GURO-517104 format. One line per field, with one value per atom (N, C-alpha, C): residue in one letter; residue number from 0; x, y, z; atom name. Coordinates in steps of 0.02 Angstrom, whole numbers, plus 50000, padded with zeros to 5 digits. Layout:
BEGIN
type [a, ...]
seq [NUM, ...]
px [X, ...]
py [Y, ...]
pz [Z, ...]
atom [CA, ...]
***
This chain:
BEGIN
type [x, x, x, x, x, x, x, x, x, x, x, x, x, x, x, x, x, x, x, x, x, x, x, x, x, x, x, x, x, x, x, x, x, x, x, x, x, x, x, x, x, x, x, x, x, x, x, x, x, x, x, x, x, x, x, x, x, x, x, x, x, x, x, x, x, x, x, x, x, x, x, x, x, x, x, x, x, x, x, x, x, x, x, x, x, x, x, x, x, x, x, x, x, x, x, x, x, x, x, x, x, x, x, x, x, x, x, x, x, x, x, x, x, x, x, x, x, x, x, x, x, x, x, x, x, x, x, x, x, x, x, x, x, x, x, x, x, x, x, x, x, x, x, x, x, x, x, x, x, x, x, x, x, x, x, x, x, x, x, x, x, x, x, x, x, x, x, x, x, x, x, x, x, x, x, x, x, x, x, x, x, x, x, x, x, x, x, x, x, x, x, x, x, x, x, x, x, x, x, x, x, x, x, x, x, x, x, x, x, x, x, x, x, x, x, x, x, x, x, x, x, x, x, x, x, x, x, x, x, x, x, x, x, x, x, x, x, x, x, x, x, x, x, x, x, x, x, x, x, x, x, x, x, x, x, x, x, x, x, x, x, x, x, x, x, x, x, x, x, x, x, x, x, x, x, x, x, x, x, x, x, x, x, x, x, x, x, x, x, x, x, x, x, x, x, x, x, x, x, x, x, x, x, x, x, x, x, x, x]
seq [0, 0, 0, 1, 1, 1, 2, 2, 2, 3, 3, 3, 4, 4, 4, 5, 5, 5, 6, 6, 6, 7, 7, 7, 8, 8, 8, 9, 9, 9, 10, 10, 10, 11, 11, 11, 12, 12, 12, 13, 13, 13, 14, 14, 14, 15, 15, 15, 16, 16, 16, 17, 17, 17, 18, 18, 18, 19, 19, 19, 20, 20, 20, 21, 21, 21, 22, 22, 22, 23, 23, 23, 24, 24, 24, 25, 25, 25, 26, 26, 26, 27, 27, 27, 28, 28, 28, 29, 29, 29, 30, 30, 30, 31, 31, 31, 32, 32, 32, 33, 33, 33, 34, 34, 34, 35, 35, 35, 36, 36, 36, 37, 37, 37, 38, 38, 38, 39, 39, 39, 40, 40, 40, 41, 41, 41, 42, 42, 42, 43, 43, 43, 44, 44, 44, 45, 45, 45, 46, 46, 46, 47, 47, 47, 48, 48, 48, 49, 49, 49, 50, 50, 50, 51, 51, 51, 52, 52, 52, 53, 53, 53, 54, 54, 54, 55, 55, 55, 56, 56, 56, 57, 57, 57, 58, 58, 58, 59, 59, 59, 60, 60, 60, 61, 61, 61, 62, 62, 62, 63, 63, 63, 64, 64, 64, 65, 65, 65, 66, 66, 66, 67, 67, 67, 68, 68, 68, 69, 69, 69, 70, 70, 70, 71, 71, 71, 72, 72, 72, 73, 73, 73, 74, 74, 74, 75, 75, 75, 76, 76, 76, 77, 77, 77, 78, 78, 78, 79, 79, 79, 80, 80, 80, 81, 81, 81, 82, 82, 82, 83, 83, 83, 84, 84, 84, 85, 85, 85, 86, 86, 86, 87, 87, 87, 88, 88, 88, 89, 89, 89, 90, 90, 90, 91, 91, 91, 92, 92, 92, 93, 93, 93, 94, 94, 94, 95, 95, 95, 96, 96, 96, 97, 97, 97, 98, 98, 98, 99, 99, 99, 100, 100, 100, 101, 101, 101, 102, 102, 102]
px [48147, 48122, 48181, 48180, 48233, 48234, 48292, 48298, 48262, 48221, 48184, 48119, 48106, 48045, 47985, 47935, 47875, 47827, 47803, 47755, 47688, 47636, 47569, 47546, 47526, 47507, 47432, 47401, 47329, 47318, 47319, 47315, 47249, 47196, 47131, 47135, 47166, 47175, 47220, 47275, 47321, 47283, 47243, 47206, 47158, 47123, 47076, 47113, 47170, 47208, 47235, 47260, 47289, 47235, 47177, 47122, 47102, 47104, 47087, 47137, 47198, 47249, 47254, 47209, 47211, 47174, 47177, 47144, 47186, 47199, 47241, 47214, 47149, 47118, 47130, 47120, 47128, 47201, 47247, 47318, 47335, 47308, 47321, 47290, 47230, 47198, 47240, 47265, 47307, 47370, 47399, 47458, 47441, 47385, 47363, 47355, 47325, 47312, 47376, 47429, 47492, 47523, 47501, 47526, 47489, 47424, 47384, 47311, 47271, 47199, 47168, 47121, 47088, 47013, 46979, 46907, 46890, 46833, 46811, 46810, 46792, 46789, 46858, 46911, 46979, 47003, 46983, 47001, 46965, 46901, 46861, 46888, 46915, 46942, 47001, 47034, 47093, 47075, 47012, 46991, 46935, 46929, 46873, 46821, 46794, 46744, 46687, 46632, 46574, 46582, 46542, 46544, 46524, 46473, 46457, 46515, 46552, 46610, 46664, 46676, 46723, 46700, 46636, 46609, 46621, 46613, 46626, 46699, 46746, 46817, 46833, 46805, 46818, 46789, 46732, 46702, 46749, 46777, 46824, 46885, 46914, 46973, 46957, 46899, 46880, 46865, 46828, 46811, 46872, 46922, 46984, 47023, 47012, 47049, 47109, 47121, 47178, 47166, 47102, 47084, 47032, 47041, 46992, 46952, 46889, 46848, 46814, 46799, 46762, 46721, 46664, 46621, 46642, 46646, 46663, 46611, 46557, 46501, 46467, 46463, 46431, 46481, 46546, 46598, 46625, 46651, 46688, 46762, 46800, 46872, 46903, 46957, 46990, 47064, 47090, 47160, 47184, 47248, 47277, 47276, 47257, 47261, 47332, 47374, 47446, 47457, 47415, 47425, 47415, 47363, 47351, 47399, 47422, 47474, 47538, 47551, 47610, 47603, 47542, 47531, 47552, 47533, 47552, 47628, 47657, 47730, 47766, 47744, 47777, 47770, 47713, 47705, 47757, 47765, 47814, 47886, 47898, 47965, 47982, 47933, 47944, 47958, 47920, 47930, 48000, 48018, 48084, 48140, 48132, 48183, 48188, 48131, 48132, 48170, 48157, 48191, 48266, 48284, 48355, 48392, 48356, 48387, 48387, 48359, 48360, 48431, 48455, 48524, 48525]
py [58282, 58279, 58273, 58311, 58310, 58243, 58220, 58159, 58170, 58121, 58125, 58165, 58195, 58233, 58185, 58203, 58161, 58176, 58123, 58130, 58105, 58146, 58124, 58072, 58014, 57959, 57949, 57944, 57933, 57864, 57814, 57745, 57728, 57761, 57749, 57771, 57829, 57854, 57808, 57786, 57739, 57676, 57649, 57587, 57597, 57654, 57668, 57672, 57706, 57712, 57644, 57605, 57540, 57490, 57493, 57448, 57461, 57525, 57542, 57511, 57499, 57470, 57394, 57365, 57293, 57253, 57278, 57245, 57257, 57205, 57210, 57260, 57260, 57306, 57378, 57393, 57462, 57484, 57438, 57455, 57472, 57433, 57447, 57514, 57528, 57592, 57650, 57644, 57697, 57706, 57651, 57655, 57689, 57672, 57705, 57780, 57799, 57869, 57908, 57871, 57905, 57939, 57919, 57949, 58013, 58014, 58074, 58059, 58112, 58106, 58063, 58020, 57977, 57979, 57970, 57962, 57890, 57881, 57814, 57768, 57793, 57751, 57724, 57764, 57741, 57689, 57698, 57649, 57584, 57588, 57528, 57488, 57521, 57488, 57442, 57454, 57414, 57351, 57343, 57287, 57246, 57186, 57143, 57142, 57203, 57210, 57253, 57252, 57293, 57364, 57409, 57478, 57482, 57445, 57448, 57423, 57374, 57350, 57404, 57438, 57493, 57548, 57564, 57615, 57596, 57532, 57508, 57521, 57504, 57514, 57589, 57630, 57701, 57733, 57708, 57734, 57721, 57662, 57645, 57690, 57697, 57740, 57813, 57836, 57905, 57917, 57872, 57879, 57875, 57837, 57833, 57897, 57935, 57997, 57989, 57929, 57918, 57946, 57951, 57973, 58028, 58080, 58134, 58123, 58144, 58137, 58204, 58211, 58270, 58251, 58282, 58269, 58313, 58283, 58319, 58298, 58336, 58317, 58255, 58203, 58141, 58094, 58111, 58066, 58090, 58041, 58057, 58052, 58100, 58099, 58088, 58050, 58032, 58050, 58069, 58086, 58066, 58053, 58036, 58098, 58088, 58141, 58137, 58183, 58181, 58187, 58226, 58234, 58168, 58132, 58069, 58014, 58017, 57971, 57984, 58047, 58065, 58039, 58037, 58009, 57936, 57898, 57827, 57821, 57862, 57860, 57875, 57926, 57945, 57889, 57855, 57799, 57746, 57726, 57674, 57699, 57763, 57791, 57789, 57807, 57807, 57736, 57688, 57618, 57595, 57610, 57590, 57623, 57687, 57722, 57691, 57673, 57641, 57575, 57536, 57471, 57482, 57531, 57545, 57567, 57597, 57622, 57572, 57513, 57461, 57436, 57434, 57411, 57342]
pz [45339, 45406, 45454, 45508, 45557, 45594, 45613, 45652, 45719, 45737, 45799, 45794, 45736, 45726, 45727, 45766, 45773, 45716, 45684, 45630, 45654, 45644, 45663, 45613, 45638, 45593, 45597, 45540, 45534, 45505, 45549, 45527, 45493, 45512, 45479, 45406, 45395, 45326, 45286, 45317, 45283, 45262, 45308, 45293, 45235, 45233, 45179, 45112, 45111, 45050, 45027, 45074, 45056, 45036, 45067, 45047, 44974, 44955, 44885, 44837, 44860, 44816, 44823, 44861, 44874, 44819, 44759, 44702, 44640, 44603, 44543, 44492, 44482, 44434, 44455, 44519, 44543, 44541, 44554, 44548, 44476, 44429, 44358, 44337, 44362, 44346, 44372, 44433, 44461, 44419, 44397, 44354, 44288, 44259, 44197, 44207, 44263, 44277, 44294, 44311, 44327, 44266, 44207, 44145, 44128, 44138, 44129, 44145, 44147, 44159, 44103, 44123, 44073, 44081, 44026, 44024, 44045, 44076, 44095, 44035, 43977, 43917, 43899, 43908, 43894, 43944, 44006, 44058, 44043, 44029, 44016, 43957, 43907, 43848, 43864, 43920, 43940, 43979, 43996, 44038, 44006, 44028, 44006, 44062, 44077, 44130, 44103, 44139, 44120, 44147, 44120, 44143, 44217, 44241, 44313, 44357, 44333, 44372, 44375, 44319, 44319, 44367, 44366, 44411, 44484, 44500, 44568, 44588, 44544, 44558, 44564, 44520, 44521, 44584, 44607, 44668, 44727, 44731, 44786, 44782, 44723, 44715, 44731, 44711, 44724, 44797, 44828, 44899, 44944, 44922, 44962, 44958, 44905, 44894, 44848, 44823, 44778, 44709, 44689, 44622, 44627, 44588, 44581, 44518, 44519, 44460, 44444, 44379, 44357, 44295, 44290, 44233, 44175, 44116, 44054, 44003, 43999, 43956, 43983, 43942, 43965, 43998, 43994, 44019, 44086, 44124, 44185, 44168, 44193, 44184, 44253, 44254, 44317, 44315, 44374, 44380, 44450, 44457, 44521, 44566, 44629, 44678, 44707, 44686, 44704, 44779, 44813, 44885, 44923, 44906, 44940, 44919, 44857, 44836, 44876, 44889, 44929, 45001, 45027, 45094, 45096, 45045, 45041, 45034, 44992, 44982, 45047, 45083, 45146, 45198, 45199, 45245, 45233, 45169, 45153, 45161, 45145, 45157, 45231, 45273, 45345, 45370, 45347, 45367, 45345, 45283, 45257, 45298, 45315, 45355, 45424, 45454, 45520, 45517, 45465, 45457, 45448, 45407, 45395, 45458, 45505, 45566, 45623, 45612, 45664, 45670, 45731, 45742, 45770]
atom [N, CA, C, N, CA, C, N, CA, C, N, CA, C, N, CA, C, N, CA, C, N, CA, C, N, CA, C, N, CA, C, N, CA, C, N, CA, C, N, CA, C, N, CA, C, N, CA, C, N, CA, C, N, CA, C, N, CA, C, N, CA, C, N, CA, C, N, CA, C, N, CA, C, N, CA, C, N, CA, C, N, CA, C, N, CA, C, N, CA, C, N, CA, C, N, CA, C, N, CA, C, N, CA, C, N, CA, C, N, CA, C, N, CA, C, N, CA, C, N, CA, C, N, CA, C, N, CA, C, N, CA, C, N, CA, C, N, CA, C, N, CA, C, N, CA, C, N, CA, C, N, CA, C, N, CA, C, N, CA, C, N, CA, C, N, CA, C, N, CA, C, N, CA, C, N, CA, C, N, CA, C, N, CA, C, N, CA, C, N, CA, C, N, CA, C, N, CA, C, N, CA, C, N, CA, C, N, CA, C, N, CA, C, N, CA, C, N, CA, C, N, CA, C, N, CA, C, N, CA, C, N, CA, C, N, CA, C, N, CA, C, N, CA, C, N, CA, C, N, CA, C, N, CA, C, N, CA, C, N, CA, C, N, CA, C, N, CA, C, N, CA, C, N, CA, C, N, CA, C, N, CA, C, N, CA, C, N, CA, C, N, CA, C, N, CA, C, N, CA, C, N, CA, C, N, CA, C, N, CA, C, N, CA, C, N, CA, C, N, CA, C, N, CA, C, N, CA, C, N, CA, C, N, CA, C, N, CA, C, N, CA, C, N, CA, C, N, CA, C, N, CA, C, N, CA, C, N, CA, C]
***
């Protein structure tokens, strides 16, 4: 990005993405999905929660746009939405750059 280039900021979108990450379980799920696409059954096996609780967390992650889902037979498969993860990364990169440039 060029110095002085104006970036359009969508604070409502940022808040939605960050709210989805405001839970330890959802952060762990996102980390698990960063390795590859996973079936809900594989995600559930890593937690001491019920299937409805997992569905609740996956709904939040999916509705925020951080996670994509697709049906594969009777199972749901989940993967990180790289574009929206990049939005979060750019937000923090921009904040870090602003802090670094404070004189």
